Phi, psi and omega in degrees: 000321179295324181295316184297318175306310185296320181286334174291325175293323184301305183291329177292323184289323173305313178299315181293326181296320178298319183288321178300316180296315174299322178297317179299317185290323178293328183278351180077019181293326184191162175250141183272127179286172180302325184278357183097352185268181182265114179270099181231135178277124182313315186292343181264357186288143168264082192299324183289333184274323181278311183269088190278345180242152170212157177209096189064235179272004181259128177251149185231124176250117175304132187226137180279145176308324180291351177264351183296152177295153187296138181221159181259158182295327183298327180288323175293333180283327177294323178297317179299316175303314182291326182293321181294327176297315180297327180299334175299335182257342189231008186296336182272356183288137175302327184292318193257351188303316186290309178303324181293319182294318183294318180302325181291333183270345182273135178275156188301332186291339178258022189299306178306314186290327174303310180302319183295324174284324183276345187224154172252141184260137175224125176291147184253138170231162182234150181235019182300314183228056186090164185291132180201139175259359184238149173222223191220127167244120171258180179231151175222169184205180177252109183280167169242128174245163174258136187199176179217149173292333180245149178276126178189153178055234179283350181267092184221013186239116188284144168243124193258140163283184181292125178292149181291339188261006174278127180241136174261125182261127177236107185252007188299328177305320177263324180238090188298337179290356176260011186296334182262011177259132167251110180264130182235149180191196178209150177278126173239108183065240175250026179241150172259115185243161181301155183282172185298155169283174172308311185298318180289328181290320181302332186260005187271109184288334181293321186295324185283350169260334191244335197237001183282132176272321179194173174247130182242170190262358190215116183291335181287312180300325180294325177292318185286331182287332173289324182290318178286334172097343183199167177169186183229150183238116172279109179279166190293331185276001179096358181267169179237142177248122175265126177250135177229154183299141181233324178185173175224180188273356176088359178275149181291151176289133168231138186290118174294329175306316179293330175294318188288330176294317179287324194247346187232007172079006178284152178265142184304322182293344179262356181293125181203168174301322176297320180284332177287325174295323177296313178295331176295318174293326177281341187225056187298332177292340179254001191294317177293320175307316176302308181296327178292344177294343169259104187287347182286141181224136186254126178257149187239170173226147177293139180242085179274001182272355186268143172282153184300329180278346180289142172285169174302153176277122181277183187292337176295335180099014177233155180298135175286160183243115181312133173065020172219358182248145178226151166273139180222168177279111184295345175293341186244334191224141171277151182296148184090347185293128176274150177222163157247119178243146177242116182245138185215133176208154182270316188228117343293159184300132180201124177210116175207166173225135186213147169280134183222160177241138179288104183227011185204173178206181181187156188290339181269355184272088191228113173134157186291326176250060185227115180226144166253119190262122187277115185268346179121215191240142169095187194286324183298308176298326178296323178300316185283313179304319185290346184245005178278127174204082193248135172297138195219137165248155187217149179231123180265142178252117175250137176315138184312126175093353184258109180289150180304332176294338185266358182294142181277000000 
């Protein structure tokens, strides 16, 4: 009976969407492009008329599902899988309770129709730095490293757990304005001081005795594992170690790519993970100097609770789903929020539109239209993720009846 009700609602929603789209076209708000998206020049927009909702620096334009860029059924099924995982963490929320109940009742073959019934779509614009409908999508993945539980031979580069002397300071009870800050440091004498930089951590012999989870054979791969936030290590005995983000040293992230442009003659347009790794192989004597320009350092924890087929656990606390999970800026979006994002870049050529679920975050993910797209596990995923830097448009999907102004 419940399934019958859902599918009646699905077909009613499709009909209403067609009527809404016809009304928009007759009003001359936008023209539909060949790909199914809305072809509008930003300078010609009547922002106040189109973007009828706002929340802080984010603007929302109601959009019929038939206006969304073309997407395929397989990616809607992956998005449904990811959304169900998020529901394990948010199904008791009044905002998400109904769509989570509906998600459990729908078969995978009805994934797209489920989202169309349960959600309203809004194109997103930002006024953080002037009005804009576009932002940036990068990619990340779960890498595989080679390692050993003991230091020997090529295995001489440590991956650290959280050190005992790392302290997280919570002052929100006294100073509410600090509630979104995570302050980290260590005690020296009677003073709390900033925790060590990357360079200082690498030189600490005491941490190499007390906080090492394993040793790997490549410092650059270890560095990029910290950038990705999670990964796997193939140990000598044939077993695998799953590592997940546990904490960081509190220092800001700084791009080694910017250092290479300033100090090594590389051009911004050629920068990618693959190019950085190639430069390190070509310049082994300067590799550590390059890595130390990023003072931020990430500490890991073993994740023995994950099945081999599970993705890494994102910041929401649920396993990520390849090509369906994204990291977002938590200042603007709550975990579990679905989006449709359209990514476009010329070099290497990449153009796609896919439904995704917000399940992760990161220090470099800043802005309303800023996403990090999880490509999955292994070298193939890494090749694509390392080259992605795409101009992006985004549509957020909000539970039906929840106005953008009411988002938590």
